N, C-alpha and C positions, 0 to 999 in steps of 0.2 A: 380131414385130413388132406394134402395140397397132391396133385396129381405129377408123377415123374413123364417128362419127355417122352415121347415115342420115340425118337431122335436125338441121344445125346449128343450125337456131332456138332460141332461147329455148322452153323447153314453158309454154306458156299453156293450160291444161283446155278441154274443148269445151263447156264448157256457158256457159263465161267469153266465146266467141267468138261461140256462138250467138245470147245472151241481145243482147250491145252491136247484132250485124249483124240482129239480126231484131226491133226494136222502132222506132219511130217516135214523135218528139214529140207528145203532144199541142197543139197551139199551131194558132191560127186561121190564115190564110193572109196575105198582106202586104197584097195589093192585090185591091181589089173597087171593082167597080163599081157604083152604086147605081141607077143608071138601066140597066146591061145588066144587073143581078140585077132587077129588077124585071119583074110580070109574071104570069104562071101557073105553078107546078110542080106535078105530080103526085109523092106519096107513094109510092115503090117498098115503100120498110120503114121500120118504125122500132122503136125500144125500147119497153113497154109503157109506157103513162103512163095517170096515174088520168083527165085529162080528155079520155083518147082511145078509153077503153073502151066508149062506147055506139057508135062510129063502126066501118061493115062495109064498107065499100070506097070505092072513086072518092072517096080523099081529095084535095084540092086547097090549095092556099097561093096567094093569090095578091095581091101587094108594089107599092104604088104609090109613088113617089119624090113627099114632098111638099117646099113649099118652103122649108120648114125645117131641109131638111137629116135629116126621118126619114121613116119608110116606112109608111105605112098597109099594115095585114095585113089581109085576109081569108081564113077558113077555112074549110073546108067537107065534110062529108063524107056519105055513102048510109050510115043508121043502122040498127041493125039490127033496127028493127023496121017496116023500112019509109020512115020518113020521111027529113029532111036533116038534116042539126046545123050551126049557122054556129055563130062566132068572131068576131069581130075585135078588133084592136088597134092597139098603135103599136110601132114597132121604133127605138132610137139606137142610132148607132155611139159605140163608146168612143174616146173621142178618141187615145189610144198606141194602138190596134191595128186596123187599117182592116177587117180580118175579123172582129172581136168585135162585137156587137150587144144590148144588154140591148134585154129584151123586156115586154111587160106588158098582161094583156088586162081587167086591171082600170077602172073609170071613171076618167078624166082627174083627177077630184076627188081621187083617194087616190093618183097617181103623186109625191108627197112620201113615199111610203111604200116605205122600201126593199127590205121583202121583196115588195112585189106586181113588183119586175122580176125578169127571168129569163137566165141566161146564153145566148145563140146565138151558135156561134162555128159559121162558115164554118172546115171543117176540111180541106176538097178544093173545089175547083172547077175545070172545064171550061175551057179556058181560050176555046174559043166560047160558053160558058155554057149549054152543052144537060144539065148535072145538077152536081150539088153534095152534099156530104155536111154536114151538120149533128150538133155536138156539145155538150158543155160541158165545163170546167176539171172537176166531180164524175165524168165518163163515165157518168153515169146516164142521158143526156139524147142522141138519136142518131136522124137521120131520113138516108134516100135520099131523093133528087128527083132529076125528071126531068121536060124540058120537055112530054117526050111521056107517056101513060099508061102506057110499059111501056119496059126498060131489054134488053139484050142479057144472057140467064146472064154470059156473061164479062167484062162489065165491071161488073155487081152482084159476082162473083165475087170481083176484083180489090179492089173497093170494099170489100166486106166484110171480104177478107183482110189491107188494111191497116187499116183502124180494131181488126181484133183488134190488129192488130201497135200499135197506137196504147191499146191498153186496155181498149177497150169491151168488153164480155160479149156479142159479137156471136153468143155458141149462142141468145139470149134476141129476136132479130129477129123481128119479125111482119112477114112478107110482106103486103103491102097494092095493092101494083101487080102489073101485069103483067110476068113476065121471058119475053120471047120470042127 
């Protein structure tokens, strides 16, 4: 008498299952209410960016909804030399992707140049708008933001893991805010 196989299912290599089960699409969220997204955000972590090299800590971003549907942006930080850094910009939403914005910090008279605009994709957003993860299609930019200056280590670890599953190099994250 022949024996039945222990696993009657077709053979699928485990790495194939692991890769498909352990990845998330790198896409912006489907819905963002800009009025609720407006306000002050504290940066908890970011991937290294050349324009942030002078920031030491207390990094914040304040967004204000404007009547034309864009967001005014004001970023601030304490610098390595003890001073304060500031940057002002504007963000506009992409028509076909509510969670995808384009941002610029260049003067308004340069806004017609495509290269002054950068992608700002909200890839994770708390239903109560208490935290957000911002990324980009290239996965070279990423920020973990919170409405408060600190975040629980458990929440941060979950967001870092999910960002890693999207392909972001989370091993390079710079912790800028508190984890308590």
